[in-house]
C-alpha positions in Angstrom: -0.2 0.2 0.1 1.2 3.2 -0.9 0.7 6.8 0.9 0.3 10.2 -0.6 -0.1 13.8 0.9 -2.4 15.8 -0.1 -0.9 20.0 -0.3 -4.0 20.8 -2.4 -7.2 20.2 -4.6 -8.7 21.6 -7.6 -10.8 20.8 -10.5 -9.7 21.1 -14.1 -11.1 21.0 -17.5 -14.4 22.7 -16.9 -14.7 20.2 -13.4 -14.2 16.9 -15.6 -11.3 16.4 -13.1 -11.0 16.6 -9.7 -7.0 17.0 -8.5 -5.1 16.0 -5.6 -2.0 17.4 -5.5 0.8 16.5 -3.2 3.8 13.7 -3.0 4.4 10.4 -2.4 5.4 9.3 1.2 5.7 5.7 0.4 5.4 3.1 -2.0 4.7 3.6 -5.9 1.5 5.1 -7.3 0.2 4.4 -10.9 -3.2 5.1 -13.1 -6.1 3.1 -12.3 -5.0 2.5 -8.5 -7.4 3.5 -6.0 -7.5 6.5 -3.6 -9.0 5.3 0.0 -10.3 7.6 2.7 -11.5 6.8 5.8 -14.2 8.6 7.4 -14.3 6.8 10.8 -13.8 3.3 11.5 -16.6 2.2 9.5 -17.3 4.4 6.6 -14.9 4.7 3.5 -14.6 6.3 0.2 -12.6 5.2 -2.9 -11.8 6.5 -6.1 -9.8 5.2 -9.4 -7.2 7.3 -10.3 -7.6 8.4 -14.4 -4.2 9.4 -14.8 -1.0 11.0 -12.9 0.5 14.7 -13.8 3.8 15.8 -12.8 4.1 19.1 -12.2 7.7 21.4 -11.7 7.4 24.0 -9.5 10.0 26.3 -8.2 9.4 25.0 -4.7 9.6 21.5 -5.6 7.9 18.7 -8.2 4.1 18.3 -7.2 2.5 15.0 -8.6 -1.6 15.6 -9.5 -3.7 12.7 -8.9 -6.7 13.0 -11.3 -9.8 11.6 -10.8 -12.5 11.6 -13.9 -15.6 13.3 -12.7 -18.7 12.3 -14.5 -20.9 15.5 -13.4 -20.2 18.6 -11.8 -22.1 17.9 -8.4 -19.5 14.9 -7.9 -16.6 17.8 -8.3 -18.8 19.3 -5.6 -18.8 16.6 -3.4 -15.3 15.9 -3.5 -14.7 19.8 -2.8 -17.1 19.7 0.1 -14.9 17.1 1.8 -12.0 19.3 1.9 -9.2 17.1 1.7 -6.0 19.7 1.6 -3.1 18.8 4.1 -4.1 15.0 4.7 -2.7 11.9 3.7 -4.6 9.1 2.0 -3.8 5.5 1.4 -3.5 4.1 -2.4 -4.4 0.5 -3.0 -4.2 -1.7 -6.3 -7.5 -2.2 -7.9 -9.0 -5.2 -6.8 
């Protein structure tokens, strides 16, 4: 299992994608893997990583995990979760 620290989140391409930008803490991450976010001991949400983009910035490289959204409401849900400054787990798809 890999772990990823989310520094920032945002929507791109007219809200077709929701992006978790940050850096890998451990493991390897690839498109097709799942982002796993537990809310408590019994409730968890997962999302497919559609693709990954690397962005070079003056303050260090940033990895963007991109989640494809099918509706604007889906992006609104992701934004409401306020995932910034949080570590999430990345697991292989089953």
